[in-house]
Backbone atoms as SQL, in Angstrom:
CREATE TABLE atoms (id INTEGER PRIMARY KEY, chain TEXT, resi INTEGER, resn TEXT, atom TEXT, x REAL, y REAL, z REAL);
INSERT INTO atoms VALUES
  (1, 'A', 1, 'MET', 'N', -12.947, 5.515, -31.055),
  (2, 'A', 1, 'MET', 'CA', -11.772, 4.468, -30.106),
  (3, 'A', 1, 'MET', 'C', -12.573, 4.490, -28.891),
  (4, 'A', 2, 'SER', 'N', -12.266, 3.289, -28.111),
  (5, 'A', 2, 'SER', 'CA', -13.124, 2.403, -26.927),
  (6, 'A', 2, 'SER', 'C', -12.499, 3.736, -25.362),
  (7, 'A', 3, 'HIS', 'N', -13.396, 3.676, -24.954),
  (8, 'A', 3, 'HIS', 'CA', -12.329, 3.831, -23.528),
  (9, 'A', 3, 'HIS', 'C', -11.473, 3.235, -23.059),
  (10, 'A', 4, 'ASP', 'N', -11.043, 1.571, -23.097),
  (11, 'A', 4, 'ASP', 'CA', -9.956, 1.099, -22.860),
  (12, 'A', 4, 'ASP', 'C', -8.569, 1.704, -23.454),
  (13, 'A', 5, 'GLU', 'N', -9.196, 1.476, -24.792),
  (14, 'A', 5, 'GLU', 'CA', -8.220, 1.998, -26.093),
  (15, 'A', 5, 'GLU', 'C', -7.739, 3.100, -25.637),
  (16, 'A', 6, 'ASN', 'N', -8.556, 4.315, -24.721),
  (17, 'A', 6, 'ASN', 'CA', -7.634, 5.698, -24.908),
  (18, 'A', 6, 'ASN', 'C', -6.925, 5.312, -23.467),
  (19, 'A', 7, 'CYS', 'N', -7.269, 4.547, -22.618),
  (20, 'A', 7, 'CYS', 'CA', -6.716, 4.423, -21.370),
  (21, 'A', 7, 'CYS', 'C', -4.800, 4.054, -21.178),
  (22, 'A', 8, 'ARG', 'N', -5.674, 2.674, -22.138),
  (23, 'A', 8, 'ARG', 'CA', -3.764, 2.351, -23.026),
  (24, 'A', 8, 'ARG', 'C', -3.591, 3.156, -23.609),
  (25, 'A', 9, 'ARG', 'N', -3.662, 4.244, -24.395),
  (26, 'A', 9, 'ARG', 'CA', -3.340, 5.367, -24.996),
  (27, 'A', 9, 'ARG', 'C', -2.570, 6.485, -23.725),
  (28, 'A', 10, 'LEU', 'N', -3.361, 6.533, -23.000),
  (29, 'A', 10, 'LEU', 'CA', -2.803, 7.474, -21.628),
  (30, 'A', 10, 'LEU', 'C', -1.473, 6.782, -21.288),
  (31, 'A', 11, 'LEU', 'N', -1.410, 5.773, -20.353),
  (32, 'A', 11, 'LEU', 'CA', -0.555, 4.700, -20.368),
  (33, 'A', 11, 'LEU', 'C', 1.084, 5.024, -20.739),
  (34, 'A', 12, 'ASP', 'N', 0.836, 4.551, -22.725),
  (35, 'A', 12, 'ASP', 'CA', 1.784, 4.818, -22.917),
  (36, 'A', 12, 'ASP', 'C', 2.267, 6.034, -22.978),
  (37, 'A', 13, 'SER', 'N', 1.823, 7.183, -23.145),
  (38, 'A', 13, 'SER', 'CA', 1.968, 8.322, -23.117),
  (39, 'A', 13, 'SER', 'C', 2.324, 9.334, -21.856),
  (40, 'A', 14, 'LEU', 'N', 2.083, 8.269, -20.625),
  (41, 'A', 14, 'LEU', 'CA', 2.226, 8.857, -19.213),
  (42, 'A', 14, 'LEU', 'C', 3.403, 9.570, -18.629),
  (43, 'A', 15, 'SER', 'N', 4.689, 9.301, -19.151),
  (44, 'A', 15, 'SER', 'CA', 5.514, 10.038, -19.186),
  (45, 'A', 15, 'SER', 'C', 5.861, 11.388, -19.761),
  (46, 'A', 16, 'GLY', 'N', 5.591, 11.255, -21.127),
  (47, 'A', 16, 'GLY', 'CA', 5.491, 12.515, -21.388),
  (48, 'A', 16, 'GLY', 'C', 5.032, 13.205, -20.950),
  (49, 'A', 17, 'TYR', 'N', 3.002, 13.037, -20.396),
  (50, 'A', 17, 'TYR', 'CA', 2.411, 13.749, -20.482),
  (51, 'A', 17, 'TYR', 'C', 2.743, 14.613, -19.194),
  (52, 'A', 18, 'VAL', 'N', 3.262, 13.774, -18.023),
  (53, 'A', 18, 'VAL', 'CA', 3.622, 14.312, -17.032),
  (54, 'A', 18, 'VAL', 'C', 5.250, 15.023, -17.191),
  (55, 'A', 19, 'ASP', 'N', 6.324, 14.845, -18.082),
  (56, 'A', 19, 'ASP', 'CA', 6.729, 15.973, -18.013),
  (57, 'A', 19, 'ASP', 'C', 7.005, 17.179, -18.912),
  (58, 'A', 20, 'GLY', 'N', 5.623, 16.882, -19.319),
  (59, 'A', 20, 'GLY', 'CA', 4.973, 18.474, -20.262),
  (60, 'A', 20, 'GLY', 'C', 5.847, 18.176, -21.747),
  (61, 'A', 21, 'GLU', 'N', 6.162, 17.279, -22.343),
  (62, 'A', 21, 'GLU', 'CA', 6.903, 16.480, -23.495),
  (63, 'A', 21, 'GLU', 'C', 6.163, 16.366, -25.058),
  (64, 'A', 22, 'LEU', 'N', 4.658, 16.702, -24.367),
  (65, 'A', 22, 'LEU', 'CA', 4.076, 16.066, -25.381),
  (66, 'A', 22, 'LEU', 'C', 3.220, 17.865, -26.077),
  (67, 'A', 23, 'SER', 'N', 2.790, 17.601, -27.103),
  (68, 'A', 23, 'SER', 'CA', 2.421, 18.208, -28.143),
  (69, 'A', 23, 'SER', 'C', 1.163, 18.654, -27.457),
  (70, 'A', 24, 'ASP', 'N', 0.560, 19.869, -27.511),
  (71, 'A', 24, 'ASP', 'CA', -0.424, 20.647, -26.669),
  (72, 'A', 24, 'ASP', 'C', -2.012, 19.447, -27.249),
  (73, 'A', 25, 'GLU', 'N', -1.872, 19.502, -28.717),
  (74, 'A', 25, 'GLU', 'CA', -2.772, 18.613, -29.244),
  (75, 'A', 25, 'GLU', 'C', -3.104, 17.252, -28.213),
  (76, 'A', 26, 'LEU', 'N', -2.144, 16.717, -28.096),
  (77, 'A', 26, 'LEU', 'CA', -1.914, 15.057, -27.503),
  (78, 'A', 26, 'LEU', 'C', -2.665, 15.757, -25.754),
  (79, 'A', 27, 'CYS', 'N', -2.125, 16.654, -25.047),
  (80, 'A', 27, 'CYS', 'CA', -2.115, 16.982, -23.776),
  (81, 'A', 27, 'CYS', 'C', -3.606, 17.447, -23.714),
  (82, 'A', 28, 'VAL', 'N', -4.441, 18.183, -24.661),
  (83, 'A', 28, 'VAL', 'CA', -5.797, 18.888, -24.252),
  (84, 'A', 28, 'VAL', 'C', -6.590, 17.521, -24.642),
  (85, 'A', 29, 'GLU', 'N', -5.819, 16.084, -25.210),
  (86, 'A', 29, 'GLU', 'CA', -6.999, 14.987, -25.612),
  (87, 'A', 29, 'GLU', 'C', -6.918, 14.149, -24.227),
  (88, 'A', 30, 'ILE', 'N', -5.313, 14.428, -23.825),
  (89, 'A', 30, 'ILE', 'CA', -5.372, 13.416, -22.352),
  (90, 'A', 30, 'ILE', 'C', -6.602, 14.178, -21.467),
  (91, 'A', 31, 'ASP', 'N', -6.169, 15.220, -21.102),
  (92, 'A', 31, 'ASP', 'CA', -7.229, 16.170, -19.984),
  (93, 'A', 31, 'ASP', 'C', -8.702, 15.537, -20.369),
  (94, 'A', 32, 'ARG', 'N', -8.922, 15.836, -21.303),
  (95, 'A', 32, 'ARG', 'CA', -10.158, 15.204, -21.819),
  (96, 'A', 32, 'ARG', 'C', -10.589, 13.842, -21.249),
  (97, 'A', 33, 'HIS', 'N', -9.359, 12.558, -21.606),
  (98, 'A', 33, 'HIS', 'CA', -9.902, 12.078, -21.045),
  (99, 'A', 33, 'HIS', 'C', -9.428, 11.389, -19.851),
  (100, 'A', 34, 'LEU', 'N', -8.704, 12.175, -19.010),
  (101, 'A', 34, 'LEU', 'CA', -8.720, 12.737, -16.852),
  (102, 'A', 34, 'LEU', 'C', -10.376, 12.962, -16.788),
  (103, 'A', 35, 'SER', 'N', -10.521, 13.986, -17.690),
  (104, 'A', 35, 'SER', 'CA', -11.434, 14.719, -17.111),
  (105, 'A', 35, 'SER', 'C', -13.191, 13.668, -16.810),
  (106, 'A', 36, 'THR', 'N', -13.048, 12.266, -17.405),
  (107, 'A', 36, 'THR', 'CA', -14.105, 11.170, -17.609),
  (108, 'A', 36, 'THR', 'C', -13.713, 10.087, -16.768),
  (109, 'A', 37, 'CYS', 'N', -11.947, 9.942, -16.638),
  (110, 'A', 37, 'CYS', 'CA', -11.907, 8.594, -16.061),
  (111, 'A', 37, 'CYS', 'C', -11.351, 8.469, -14.754),
  (112, 'A', 38, 'GLU', 'N', -11.414, 8.258, -13.804),
  (113, 'A', 38, 'GLU', 'CA', -11.274, 8.185, -12.593),
  (114, 'A', 38, 'GLU', 'C', -10.148, 7.546, -12.143),
  (115, 'A', 39, 'ASN', 'N', -9.851, 6.586, -12.755),
  (116, 'A', 39, 'ASN', 'CA', -8.624, 5.380, -12.700),
  (117, 'A', 39, 'ASN', 'C', -7.561, 6.203, -13.492),
  (118, 'A', 40, 'CYS', 'N', -7.638, 6.662, -14.705),
  (119, 'A', 40, 'CYS', 'CA', -6.597, 7.429, -14.969),
  (120, 'A', 40, 'CYS', 'C', -5.729, 8.555, -14.679),
  (121, 'A', 41, 'CYS', 'N', -6.589, 9.566, -13.848),
  (122, 'A', 41, 'CYS', 'CA', -6.652, 10.180, -13.101),
  (123, 'A', 41, 'CYS', 'C', -5.862, 10.449, -11.745),
  (124, 'A', 42, 'ILE', 'N', -6.172, 9.224, -11.165),
  (125, 'A', 42, 'ILE', 'CA', -5.792, 8.526, -10.049),
  (126, 'A', 42, 'ILE', 'C', -4.450, 8.228, -10.145),
  (127, 'A', 43, 'VAL', 'N', -3.917, 7.490, -11.415),
  (128, 'A', 43, 'VAL', 'CA', -2.615, 6.865, -11.672),
  (129, 'A', 43, 'VAL', 'C', -1.826, 8.408, -12.312),
  (130, 'A', 44, 'VAL', 'N', -2.352, 8.696, -12.942),
  (131, 'A', 44, 'VAL', 'CA', -1.495, 10.320, -13.267),
  (132, 'A', 44, 'VAL', 'C', -1.238, 11.146, -11.572),
  (133, 'A', 45, 'ASP', 'N', -2.136, 11.179, -10.681),
  (134, 'A', 45, 'ASP', 'CA', -2.309, 11.822, -9.797),
  (135, 'A', 45, 'ASP', 'C', -0.744, 10.835, -8.892),
  (136, 'A', 46, 'THR', 'N', -1.223, 9.783, -8.737),
  (137, 'A', 46, 'THR', 'CA', 0.038, 9.254, -7.946),
  (138, 'A', 46, 'THR', 'C', 1.359, 9.286, -8.567),
  (139, 'A', 47, 'LEU', 'N', 1.432, 9.225, -10.041),
  (140, 'A', 47, 'LEU', 'CA', 3.078, 9.378, -10.284),
  (141, 'A', 47, 'LEU', 'C', 3.220, 10.861, -10.122),
  (142, 'A', 48, 'LYS', 'N', 2.885, 11.953, -10.536),
  (143, 'A', 48, 'LYS', 'CA', 3.037, 13.519, -10.234),
  (144, 'A', 48, 'LYS', 'C', 3.687, 13.385, -8.749),
  (145, 'A', 49, 'LYS', 'N', 2.923, 12.876, -7.720),
  (146, 'A', 49, 'LYS', 'CA', 3.196, 12.814, -6.313),
  (147, 'A', 49, 'LYS', 'C', 4.350, 11.524, -6.172),
  (148, 'A', 50, 'THR', 'N', 4.463, 10.520, -6.629),
  (149, 'A', 50, 'THR', 'CA', 5.751, 9.707, -6.249),
  (150, 'A', 50, 'THR', 'C', 7.259, 10.512, -6.853),
  (151, 'A', 51, 'ILE', 'N', 6.760, 11.731, -7.749),
  (152, 'A', 51, 'ILE', 'CA', 7.831, 11.956, -8.606),
  (153, 'A', 51, 'ILE', 'C', 8.363, 13.131, -7.417),
  (154, 'A', 52, 'TYR', 'N', 7.647, 14.299, -7.245),
  (155, 'A', 52, 'TYR', 'CA', 7.377, 14.833, -6.115),
  (156, 'A', 52, 'TYR', 'C', 8.295, 14.432, -4.692),
  (157, 'A', 53, 'LEU', 'N', 7.438, 13.691, -4.443),
  (158, 'A', 53, 'LEU', 'CA', 8.232, 12.739, -3.375),
  (159, 'A', 53, 'LEU', 'C', 9.957, 12.674, -4.045),
  (160, 'A', 54, 'TYR', 'N', 9.877, 11.921, -4.484),
  (161, 'A', 54, 'TYR', 'CA', 11.882, 11.974, -4.768),
  (162, 'A', 54, 'TYR', 'C', 12.107, 12.732, -4.651),
  (163, 'A', 55, 'HIS', 'N', 11.869, 14.068, -5.362),
  (164, 'A', 55, 'HIS', 'CA', 12.265, 15.481, -5.431),
  (165, 'A', 55, 'HIS', 'C', 12.669, 15.979, -4.221),
  (166, 'A', 56, 'VAL', 'N', 11.736, 15.723, -3.610),
  (167, 'A', 56, 'VAL', 'CA', 11.998, 16.304, -1.916),
  (168, 'A', 56, 'VAL', 'C', 13.237, 15.577, -1.269),
  (169, 'A', 57, 'THR', 'N', 13.013, 14.306, -1.431),
  (170, 'A', 57, 'THR', 'CA', 13.853, 13.217, -0.096),
  (171, 'A', 57, 'THR', 'C', 14.599, 13.028, -0.982),
  (172, 'A', 58, 'SER', 'N', 15.323, 13.116, -2.133),
  (173, 'A', 58, 'SER', 'CA', 16.736, 12.850, -2.704),
  (174, 'A', 58, 'SER', 'C', 17.354, 13.216, -2.184),
  (175, 'A', 59, 'ALA', 'N', 17.492, 14.813, -1.776),
  (176, 'A', 59, 'ALA', 'CA', 18.353, 15.232, -1.323),
  (177, 'A', 59, 'ALA', 'C', 19.320, 14.732, -0.240),
  (178, 'A', 60, 'SER', 'N', 20.809, 14.522, 0.104),
  (179, 'A', 60, 'SER', 'CA', 21.344, 14.023, 0.732),
  (180, 'A', 60, 'SER', 'C', 21.586, 15.157, 2.040),
  (181, 'A', 61, 'PRO', 'N', 20.834, 15.088, 3.055),
  (182, 'A', 61, 'PRO', 'CA', 21.005, 16.043, 4.289),
  (183, 'A', 61, 'PRO', 'C', 22.757, 16.078, 4.479),
  (184, 'A', 62, 'GLU', 'N', 23.105, 17.147, 4.856),
  (185, 'A', 62, 'GLU', 'CA', 24.175, 17.709, 5.152),
  (186, 'A', 62, 'GLU', 'C', 24.528, 17.576, 6.674),
  (187, 'A', 63, 'ILE', 'N', 25.280, 16.564, 6.965),
  (188, 'A', 63, 'ILE', 'CA', 25.689, 16.277, 8.590),
  (189, 'A', 63, 'ILE', 'C', 26.639, 17.311, 9.117),
  (190, 'A', 64, 'PRO', 'N', 26.383, 18.089, 9.995),
  (191, 'A', 64, 'PRO', 'CA', 27.907, 19.135, 10.582),
  (192, 'A', 64, 'PRO', 'C', 28.423, 17.966, 10.894),
  (193, 'A', 65, 'SER', 'N', 29.737, 18.706, 10.901),
  (194, 'A', 65, 'SER', 'CA', 31.320, 17.364, 11.262),
  (195, 'A', 65, 'SER', 'C', 31.189, 17.072, 12.227),
  (196, 'A', 66, 'GLU', 'N', 30.685, 18.238, 13.522),
  (197, 'A', 66, 'GLU', 'CA', 30.806, 17.976, 15.056),
  (198, 'A', 66, 'GLU', 'C', 29.840, 16.935, 15.122),
  (199, 'A', 67, 'VAL', 'N', 28.482, 16.924, 14.724),
  (200, 'A', 67, 'VAL', 'CA', 27.429, 16.196, 14.873),
  (201, 'A', 67, 'VAL', 'C', 28.320, 14.707, 14.333),
  (202, 'A', 68, 'ARG', 'N', 28.559, 14.311, 13.074),
  (203, 'A', 68, 'ARG', 'CA', 29.486, 13.504, 12.649),
  (204, 'A', 68, 'ARG', 'C', 30.336, 12.832, 13.223),
  (205, 'A', 69, 'GLU', 'N', 31.296, 13.449, 14.293),
  (206, 'A', 69, 'GLU', 'CA', 32.420, 13.455, 14.634),
  (207, 'A', 69, 'GLU', 'C', 32.024, 12.167, 15.917),
  (208, 'A', 70, 'ARG', 'N', 31.324, 13.565, 16.415),
  (209, 'A', 70, 'ARG', 'CA', 30.596, 12.516, 17.888),
  (210, 'A', 70, 'ARG', 'C', 29.605, 11.107, 17.421),
  (211, 'A', 71, 'LEU', 'N', 29.214, 11.092, 16.320),
  (212, 'A', 71, 'LEU', 'CA', 28.241, 10.002, 16.078),
  (213, 'A', 71, 'LEU', 'C', 29.322, 8.840, 15.691),
  (214, 'A', 72, 'TYR', 'N', 30.831, 9.213, 15.035),
  (215, 'A', 72, 'TYR', 'CA', 31.305, 8.039, 15.485),
  (216, 'A', 72, 'TYR', 'C', 32.585, 7.544, 16.618),
  (217, 'A', 73, 'GLN', 'N', 32.482, 8.831, 16.933),
  (218, 'A', 73, 'GLN', 'CA', 32.828, 8.438, 18.639),
  (219, 'A', 73, 'GLN', 'C', 31.931, 7.225, 19.409),
  (220, 'A', 74, 'CYS', 'N', 30.579, 7.569, 19.492),
  (221, 'A', 74, 'CYS', 'CA', 29.719, 7.124, 20.231),
  (222, 'A', 74, 'CYS', 'C', 29.960, 5.478, 19.196),
  (223, 'A', 75, 'LEU', 'N', 29.578, 4.964, 18.437),
  (224, 'A', 75, 'LEU', 'CA', 30.000, 4.217, 17.509),
  (225, 'A', 75, 'LEU', 'C', 31.348, 3.344, 17.648),
  (226, 'A', 76, 'ASP', 'N', 31.872, 4.134, 17.700),
  (227, 'A', 76, 'ASP', 'CA', 33.670, 3.477, 18.317),
  (228, 'A', 76, 'ASP', 'C', 33.896, 3.376, 16.798),
  (229, 'A', 77, 'LEU', 'N', 34.012, 4.597, 15.774),
  (230, 'A', 77, 'LEU', 'CA', 34.245, 4.072, 14.680),
  (231, 'A', 77, 'LEU', 'C', 35.696, 5.519, 14.153),
  (232, 'A', 78, 'LYS', 'N', 36.295, 4.869, 15.554),
  (233, 'A', 78, 'LYS', 'CA', 37.560, 6.153, 15.025),
  (234, 'A', 78, 'LYS', 'C', 38.101, 5.701, 14.252),
  (235, 'A', 79, 'ASN', 'N', 39.038, 4.705, 13.655),
  (236, 'A', 79, 'ASN', 'CA', 39.246, 4.298, 12.424),
  (237, 'A', 79, 'ASN', 'C', 38.853, 5.404, 11.230),
  (238, 'A', 80, 'PHE', 'N', 37.926, 4.734, 11.365),
  (239, 'A', 80, 'PHE', 'CA', 36.881, 5.090, 10.096),
  (240, 'A', 80, 'PHE', 'C', 36.720, 6.517, 10.254),
  (241, 'A', 81, 'MET', 'N', 36.562, 7.545, 11.173),
  (242, 'A', 81, 'MET', 'CA', 36.742, 8.767, 11.016),
  (243, 'A', 81, 'MET', 'C', 37.333, 9.258, 10.698),
  (244, 'A', 82, 'SER', 'N', 39.133, 8.991, 10.903),
  (245, 'A', 82, 'SER', 'CA', 40.123, 8.930, 10.541),
  (246, 'A', 82, 'SER', 'C', 40.501, 8.774, 8.690),
  (247, 'A', 83, 'LYS', 'N', 39.986, 8.171, 8.434),
  (248, 'A', 83, 'LYS', 'CA', 40.352, 7.580, 6.917),
  (249, 'A', 83, 'LYS', 'C', 39.063, 8.272, 6.259),
  (250, 'A', 84, 'GLN', 'N', 37.791, 9.521, 7.435),
  (251, 'A', 84, 'GLN', 'CA', 36.914, 10.617, 5.953),
  (252, 'A', 84, 'GLN', 'C', 38.233, 11.463, 6.125),
  (253, 'A', 85, 'GLN', 'N', 38.587, 11.453, 7.536),
  (254, 'A', 85, 'GLN', 'CA', 39.154, 12.921, 7.564),
  (255, 'A', 85, 'GLN', 'C', 40.490, 13.349, 6.555),
  (256, 'A', 86, 'LYS', 'N', 41.065, 11.976, 5.750),
  (257, 'A', 86, 'LYS', 'CA', 41.979, 11.901, 4.867),
  (258, 'A', 86, 'LYS', 'C', 41.624, 12.270, 3.477),
  (259, 'A', 87, 'THR', 'N', 40.220, 11.922, 2.784),
  (260, 'A', 87, 'THR', 'CA', 39.755, 12.056, 1.864),
  (261, 'A', 87, 'THR', 'C', 39.056, 13.580, 1.864);
């Protein structure tokens, strides 16, 4: 199998590889390819970092109610604030 074919096969299996869903044999084969292919290594590393950053930044920060009330007052959102308190 040519190097380009290995790269294409890696890209086809990339999600399963990163998620740890592939067979051990296929993971060994992909690891072997990554040890010799800098471009594919960069793609895998970038995907892993993207997933990590998504998980780290996707949680909504909890805003204390006092801060929220002050913000609404500063923005003159009194009507909005009273609607929020009803829900």
